[in-house]
N, C-alpha and C positions, 0 to 999 in steps of 0.2 A: 334669252328664252323665258317667256312668262310661264308660271306654274299654276295650274289648277290646283286648289288646295283640298285634295282628299288625303288627309296626313297618313303615312305609314306608321309604325311604332316609333314613338317620340321619348327620347331620354329625359328623365325627371330629376330635379334635383331635390334631394331630401336634406333634413337637417343633419350638418355635420359633414356635408359635402358628398354623402354617399349616393350612388345613382343606380337606378334600377327599374324594372317594370315596363310596361307600354301602356299606350292609350289607344283605344279604337278609333276608328275614323269619324271625324265630326261633319255634321251635315254642311254642305256648301251653301245652300240657297234657303232663304226664309220660306217657310211653307205657309203662304199666305201673309196678309198684312194683318198683325195683332191688333185689336181695338185700341183706339187711342193713340196708335203709332203716328209721327208725323211723317210727311213724305220725305224729309230729310234722313229721319232715322231709317226709312226702309230702304234708301239708296245703298247699292252695293257698295262694300267697303274693299279698298285696294291697298296693297302694301308693297314696300321698297325696303330692301335690306342691303346694306352696303358693308362688306367686310374688307377692311383696308389693313394696311400693315400695322397699325397703331390701334384703331378703334373698330368697334362693331356698333353699327347705328341703323336703326330702323324706324320707319314711319307707317302708320296706317291711316289712311285718310278716306273721305266720301267726296264726291263731286259736290261743288258748291257754285253755282254761276260759271263765271268763266275760270274758276280755279278749283280749288278743293279745301276743305276744313280737316284739320288733323284731329282724329279722335284718340289716337294713342302713339307713343313714342318710346323708344328706348335707345340709349347709348352707353356704352361701358368701354373704357381702354382695356385692350387685350393684349397687345404687344406680340401680335402674330409673328413679326418679322425679326423678333429679338434674337440676335446671334445669327441671322440668316446669312449675312455677309461672310462670316468666317466659316460656317459649316455647310452652307449650301442646301440646308434643310430646314423645315419647321420643326423646332424643338419638340419634345414630349409635353413640357411645361406650357409651352404656348398654345399647343393641340388642346390641352386640358382646360386652358382659360377661354380658348374660343369656344369649346363645345359647353362650357358653363353657360357662356352668355347666349349662345345660339339656342340651347334648351329654353330660356326665359324668352327668347323671341318666338319659338314654336309654340309655347303656351299661350302667348299673347294672340298669335295668328289664329288659332284655334277658338279662343274665348271671344274674339272679335267677328267671328263668322267672315272672315276674308273670303272674297270671290276669286280674285286673281292677285298673284305676287309675282315680283321678280327679285331675285337675289343675287347679287354679283359679288365677285372677289376680284382683287386687284393685284398690285405688284407683288407681294409676298406669294401668293400662290403661283403667279406667272414665273418667278425666279426659282422657287423651291423645287429640288428634285422630287420630294415626295407631295407636291401640290396636289396631284390628281390623286393620290392616295387620301390625302386630307378629305378632300371634297367627296369621294366616295364613302368615308366614314361619317362624314357629317349627314348625309343623307341617310345613312343606315340608322343613325342613333337620334336624329332629329326630325327626319322627313323633310328638311330644307334642302333644296336642290341649288347648290351654288353654280354660277355661271361664270367662269374665269374669262373676263373680257379683255380685249386689245386696249393697248394705250390710246388708240384713237377714239375708240368708243367711249372709254373713261372721260377723256377731255369733252367729247359731243354731249354726253349726259350732263357733265359740269355745267356747260354753257347752257344748255337747255333748262337747267334748273335755276339759274340765277341771272341770265342775261339781262333781264328786265329791271335789275338793280343798278346798271351801268347809269352814270349821268348823261343827261342828252347832250348831243354834240355831233359835229360832221366829221371830227376825226376819228380814226381807228380807236377801238377799245381792246384793252389786253386784259383778258380773263385768267387769272392763275389760281391753281389749286396746289397748295402745299401739303402732298400726303406724308404718309409714313415711310414709304419705299421709293417714292418717286414725286416728281412735281411735273404737272401739265400746265402749259401755256398755250393760249390760243388768241390769236390777233383776229379780231371780227370787224366787220362793216355793219353797222346797225341802222344804216339809212332805209332799208326797206323794212317790210312788216315782220320780217323774221331775220335773224343775224346770218351773215353770210361768212363763212371761215376764209379769211384771207391767207393764214398760214398757222401752222401748229407745231408744237414739239412736247415731247415727253423726256425728261432727264431722268438719269437713274439716283437722284438725290432727293430723299425725303428727310424727315425729322429724325427717324430711326436710323436710316441707313447712313446718314451724313454724321450724326451723333457718334455712331459706332467706328467711324473712320478716324477719330483722333480723341485724345484724353480729354474728358469733360469735366474733370475736377483737379486740375492743375493747382499747386500749392500756393501760387502768387497771382495776383491780378495781371502782371506784366505778362506771365506766361499763358494766361488764358486768353488775353487781347492777340497774342500771335497765334494761338490755336484758331481764334475767331477769324483771323486774317486768311489763314490757310483754307478754312471751310468756305470762305466766300470765294476764293480763287478756284476751288474746285467746281463750285456751281458755274462760275463764269466760264470756265474752260467748257464745261458741258453745253452751255448755250450757243457757243459758237458763233455763227454768223446768222442766227436765228432772226427774222425780222429787220435785217440790216437796210433793206430797201426803204422802210417806213421809219427809221431812227433819224432823229435830227432834221425833220422837215418844218421847222417853226413850231406850230401848235403842238403841246405836249399830248402823248397818249393819254386817253381815259383809262386809269387802273380800277379793278375790281379783284378783289382777293376772297377767296373761299376757302377756309381751312381753320383748323383749331388755333394754329399760330397768329393768324391776323385777328381772331375774335378774342384772343387771349391778351394780345398786345392793345385792342382797343379797349378791353375791360380795365387794364392797368392805366391806360390813357384817361379814362373815365374815373379812375379811383374806385371801382366797385369793390364792395366787400364780398359779394358772390356774384356769379355770374346771371346776367339778365338777358336773355334773347330779345325782348322787345327794345331794350336800349342800345343793343348793338347791331342788330340786323338792319341794314340800310344806313348806318352811320356813315359819315365822311369824316377821315382823320388826316390832319396835315402830315405830309411825308416827313417833314422835319420831326414832328413829334414821334412818329415810329422809328425813326432813326436814333433819336435821342434814348428812347425807350430800350431799343436793342443794344446800343452801345453800353447803357448802364448795366444791363443783364449779362452782357458778355464779360464784364470785370468781375461780377460776382461768383461766389462759389455755389455749389449746388444747395448747399446747408442755406444760405443767404437767400436764395431764390425761392426755396420750399417755404420761406416765411410769408411770402408774398400771397395776398389774396388773388384768387383766380389763376394761380400758379400751382402752388401746393406740391406735396411730394410726387404726385403722379406726373406732373410736366416739368419739374425742376431740371431733370438731367436732359431732357429733349428741348426745351423751348429755345435755347440758343442757336441750335441748329437750324431750328425753323427761321430765327432772325437772320442768320446769315444768309439763307436763301432769299429772304425777303430783300436784304439789303443789296445783294447781287441783282435782283430784278430791277430795283430802283437805280442802281448803276448804269443799267443798260437802257432803262426806260424813264428817265428823269420826268417827274410829274409833281405838281404841287399837293396833290391830295391822293389819297388811297379809299376807294369804296369798300366797306366791309359787307360781306354777305354770310349769314349763318344758314346757307341752302346750298345746294349743288346737286351731288349725283343722285341722291334719293328722291329730290323733287323733280329731277329730269326724267327719272323712272316713272313716276307718279303721272307726270303729264303725258308721257308716251302711252301707258297702259289706258288712262282714261280717254285720250284721244282716239284710241282704237277701238273704244267701246266695249272692252273686253274681249275683242277678237285677238287671236294669236297668229 
C-alpha cells in the first residue's frame, strides 16, 4: 500500500540517543515552481523503504526518462531478526535499532518533500509474534506505515527491480535474493518485453536465520567446514524439487543475485578496500571465483573475516551463512557465471509507484 506523506508526529534522534518531541506535518506538494528551478527539480519525488531481517534500506528518487534518478538513499544494518528463531519475537534491542534507523528515514522523507512512498517489511515481521505490534509502534513514533508483504510479492518486487541486469539469452534466468530471514528464487522467461515467472520459491533460510542455526565461531577450521556443510544441506533440503523440470537441460541457466551476500563476495573478488556500487552493480563474476571465496571464508574465524575489507565486524558473523546459501544454489543450478545486482525490492517499488503516476 502506497502512503501519501502527510507525516504524523515523528520520533527524533537527539545526541546521546535520547528521543522525544514531535514534528508537525510537512507540505506534500510544491506551491508553484520557484524561479530558476529546472524541470527535473520540480518533478515529484517518490520513496521506497525495505525493512528486512538484517537491513533497513531506503531510496528516494525522481522520474528521469525511462527510469529514475536517485536523489537520496539510506542503508543501515539493524538486525531486526536477531534471536527471532529462538524467541519467536522481535527483541526490544532490535526494535530500538530499527526505530532509530526509521527515524532517520522519516526525517529524509520530510526534507525531500516526497509525494508518495511505499514502505515494506519482510520475513522478520511475517514470522514474529509481535510483528504487528512493532508495525503499529513504528507508525506512532515515525509516521512510516510499514506493509508486511507476502513472500510472493517480495519475490515479484525483487524481479521488477533487477531483471534488466540479467545477461541476454534464450534460456531461463534465475534471480535470487538472499535476505536476512529468507531467500527468494524466481525462475523467469525473459524472451518477451517483460519477464514471465515460470516458477518461484521462498525458503526460510537467510543470513541471520541460517547463521543462528549453528555455531559460527567454532575453534578449528575443520569444525567450521563441517558446520558450513550442514548449513548448505539445510538450504538444499529446503529447495526440494524447485525448478526440477528446468534443470540439466543442456545450456546453463543465467544467474542473477541481488543481496548483500553477492555484492560483498563480488567486492572481495575485486579486492576493493571499500564498497563501490558503480564497480559492483552489473558485474559478472565466474562461479568458480565465488565458490573459492566462499570456501576460504568458511574456514576462517569471525575475527579473521572481520579484518577483511568490505566485510568488517558488521558482516563477519553472517557472511558465511550467505556463502552457504549461494553454494547450495550453484549446486542446484550449475552455471559458469553469476550476475551481480545492487538493486532489488526498493527499485521494484519505485518502478511500480512511478508507473502508476502516483495513483494508488
